[in-house]
N, C-alpha and C positions, 0 to 999 in steps of 0.2 A: 739362853737369851744370850745373844751376842753379847761382846763388852763393849763399854760405853762409848770406843773408839767408832763403831761403826754406824752407819747410817740408821735413823729412825723410822722403822715403819708400823703405820696403825693399819691395820688389817680391820676390814669391816665384812663380814659373811654375811649375805642375807638372802642368799638362795640355798634351796634344800637339796641341791643335785648331789651326789655320790660324786668322790673322788676330785674332791675339791683339795691343792696342795696345802700342808700343815704351814703354820705361822713359821717353823725354822727351814722349812723350804724356801718359801719366799724371802726372808730374811737373806739367806747364802744368794740368791738370785739378785738381790738388791745389793747386796754388799759388792759383788762382783762387777755389775752395773755402773755402781757407782766409786769405784776404787779410786782412792785420790780426795774424795768428799764425805770425811768422815763426820761431818756435823749435819749434812742433809735429810731432809726431813721430808715424808711422803707418806700417802694414803693410798693403799690398793682397796677396792670395794668389788666385792666379788657379787654380782647380781643374778635375775632373772631375767628371762626374756623380755617382760612387760617393763620392767625397770629400764633395760637398754634401751628399748623402742623409744621410750619417751623421751630419755636421754638424747638419742641420736636425731629424734625428729626436733627438739628443741634446740639443742645446740648446733647439728649440721645440715636440718633441714631434708631430712633423708628418713623417710620411711623404714620400718623392722629392725629388730636388734642387730647388732653388731658386734665381733668378739671383744673389742680392747677399742676403749677411747681413752684420749689424755687431755688435761686439763692443768695445764703449766699455770703455775701461781704468777700473778702478775701485780706484785705489791711492790712498794718502794723500798730500797734495801734499808733503809734507816728501820723499817718494819720486821721485815726478816730477809737475812741475804742466806737461809739456809732452806728455807721452803720451797719445795721443788713444784708441790701440786697434787693433783689426783689422779689414777687410773683406775678406769671401770672396768672390768672383766665380766662378760657373760657367761656363767659355767656352761649352761646346758650348750651353749653354742660352740666353745671351744671342744667338749665332749664329741660332739656333733661331726665338727670340721674335722676334730683328729680321726674319728671313723671313717669318713669321707674318702680321705687324702690316704688313707693307710697309715698314719703315724701313730706313736705311742703318746697315750694324754698327757703324762708328766711332761715329756719332751717339748709339746705343743703347749702348755702353760707356761714353762720356762720362755720358750721363745715370745709368747704376746707378751710376756712381763718385761721381758727384756726391752721389748719391742716399744712397747709403753713409755719405759724409763727414756726409750733416746729420745722420744717424741718431748718429752718435759725439759732434756737439755738441748731441744732445739733442732736436733736432726730428725729431715723430712724425705719424701720421696713425692712430690711433685714433677716432677720429671724424670727422665732416665739416669741421668750422672746422680741426681742427687738420693734416687732409689737405689741403684748398684752402691754407693758409699753407705747409704746405711743397712742393706743387707752383708754387706763385708765386716761392718762392723758388731750386726747382729752373731753371724756365723762367728765371728772370732769370742766373742765373748762367751755364747752358747758353747764353745769348745772347752774353754775355760771353765766351764762347770760342769763336763763331761757329755753334753750332748752334741749331736750329727748336724751340720749344715742343713738348715730346714727348705732353703733353695735349691739344695741337691736331689737329685730323684732317688727314692728309696726312704728308708724310716728315718722322720724327723725325731 
């Protein structure tokens, strides 16, 4: 378990998919992405395709599952200034994408975790400039935790 000065992670695994990262791996990735924010709290919920599809339809109006969804907390600062929000990752889709893209599953898990956290911190990819900035930030954070740039050709 990380020291109390690390961000707090509530992990909810509801998918029976194998090869889901363990709590310690996720905590390490979260701590790297949230360096300088030791009091931050977030939830990562690992789901199956049915739950991902339902959430994607309800909150984005899009049919079918998606790899990662981020729900930033929208609370008044007096209620909580440390709660970042929730990330929902679809385990079967992560593994399917990794295989289709020729990436190592653990590297793809790390990428999607970092990607979701950056969304919670207000980063976006609605236009090319935002996308390039977010991709650079992701690549830097992933390098810090020992994974290659997911936007370069080759292994993720």
